[in-house]
Phi, psi and omega in degrees: 000142179285133179241127176240169177245149177218156176230141179217188187256154195272067169214145181309325174300324181274323186253332185303310188287321182295317179288320181294331185269008178300315175302319179298316178297321174299319184286325188276323191234005178062036185229128174252133177244118172267112187267139168252131178266145173231155185295166180298322182291321179290328178299324178277335191245338184286142181294127176297320179299324176292316185292325186295342171278350182251335185229154179272327179235140185225127170269118190236160173268129192303334174296349172284344190304316188295311177295320177297320177296320178294322181281356183069032187276336188235150172284137168288126187265340192301321182270000187246003173272149177289169174303314182293321175299314179298318179299318178299306184296323185269354187296314186224066177288152182246116181061208178271013185303312181299312179304331184297335182258010174256135179207133181054041172074009180242156175248118193255353173202166174247135184288129181234348184217124183245137179199162172201172177292142178214172173262157179219157180213147174301135178291148180090357180284322182072015181267136176290154175291126175308131184276339178223161177295325176295323174299315177306306183297332176274350187277170176258018175292134178271115187229155173231161180210129185296128182225025171296170188307317176298314186280331179294326179285323175306314177295322176300318180297316180299310182300319179298317177292326175287340176271002178089011178231071183290153182303138184218169187276359174264341183088014178303323183297333179278343176259000186291138180300336181274001181299323177302317177296324178295316180292319180299322178293325178293318180292325175298316181295316180300315182296327184269339188282161173306132186296345177282350182302322186301340183254354194263146160258179183301316180305306186301321178295308184297324179296322181290320181297325184277347181253349185226162182246015183269356175237123186271326201204144171236131180275342189204113169192149180298125191290149179225115173301327183307333183252009186289347178278345183239344178232153168268131175252145180205190183287152182279162172308141183066358163070324191248162172062037170294131182299130185289144170231225180096187179208153181237153180256117181245163181243129182297141175291349178257012181300133181289329181227080186298319189294308176298325179298318179294319178297320181291318178298321185291322177292322175296333177269354185288161178299322181296319179285312189298316185267002177243258188291327177304314178289320182298328186267030172076019176278166177241089201292164181244346177287136184305324182304319179291330184276004173273357183294149180276001177300139185307320184302309184285322174296321182276345182251345184310315184290318179302321180291316180296336180257014188290157178265127177266118183281167176297153180225024181288161172311132178099339187299318187293322177295311177304313184296313181299315179286324175295329179295316179296322176295316182289328179294317177291317179302315190295341179261003179255184173250020183285155186287162175297327182294326184295312183286328175300313181302314179303310184300316185295322176290330172292314183296319176297326180285325188258327190248317192300325184301320183286336196270011183301121182058021179234008180299149174212150175261123184293148173275152174272342177279176183298138178287163175300131183292149173283142175228135179292000000 
């Protein structure tokens, strides 16, 4: 039997379905996959290029696609899927999840996990989800919002998109006159939120909410089906342009046995697997067939996912995002001006992104992006 290695992230949503389905893949493809877990922070920050030298299959965050593609770290899957596999994966895409792994006309990973920032509330409160940020700030809801360096920058990107200046590869969003208003809103949320927010990521916040009764609501954090039996999930304030999250399954360009690896990846991303065993084993599927479920999590968040915002994925973006998140995290706790953090952002953007973007800049659309077709 052929044995390959894989890496995923260290949360039941990330590893439970993949590890549980190892016997199924052995029976179907004569392939054993030994999965290694990495932390949530490593999932967002570790170089896919480096991981591709160590693992055959990789569960990745879509902002890594540009750098990994430029480095030749991943196999382009669009031309290597069978007609049946392509038809299944493209038949019922949900929101921009499938598009998030397409770059320069190639498909670099298959969506197996769909997510975006959403709101959440403790069950039993009976309070409606605030429709606007002003309504939230005027309410008596006790709320928290994940503001650790990674998540504070994701929230900043959602607020930028809602203000009409979504992040783009030219840096126009950093020059937009409304950027100061976006940063001011972020500071107002920080001032009003539970003070522990500054250290929390979504998992830490959700774990606190299900164990304690001192936080009623979170307006913006990546959604987790894992907590849906104890929390209500719903639309974010202003409803539109929640930042897309999720995960895709990629095949390393250095994979020792690429054909069975691709067959296994295509099956894991298929409607039959995603709406069946993948979901049953605690996964959060990306296939549209699974999101047709009447389970409250899928029913209440489908529109939010359809209207999600897809951030840039060009080479250098991930380095910019990581370092900008740390700068924004420090700025939020300081008394520095909005202009000072704008300057910080611009210097990081110029260092990590601008060099790649000569004659390639684009301004992202706020409507749903064009679907990838084989």
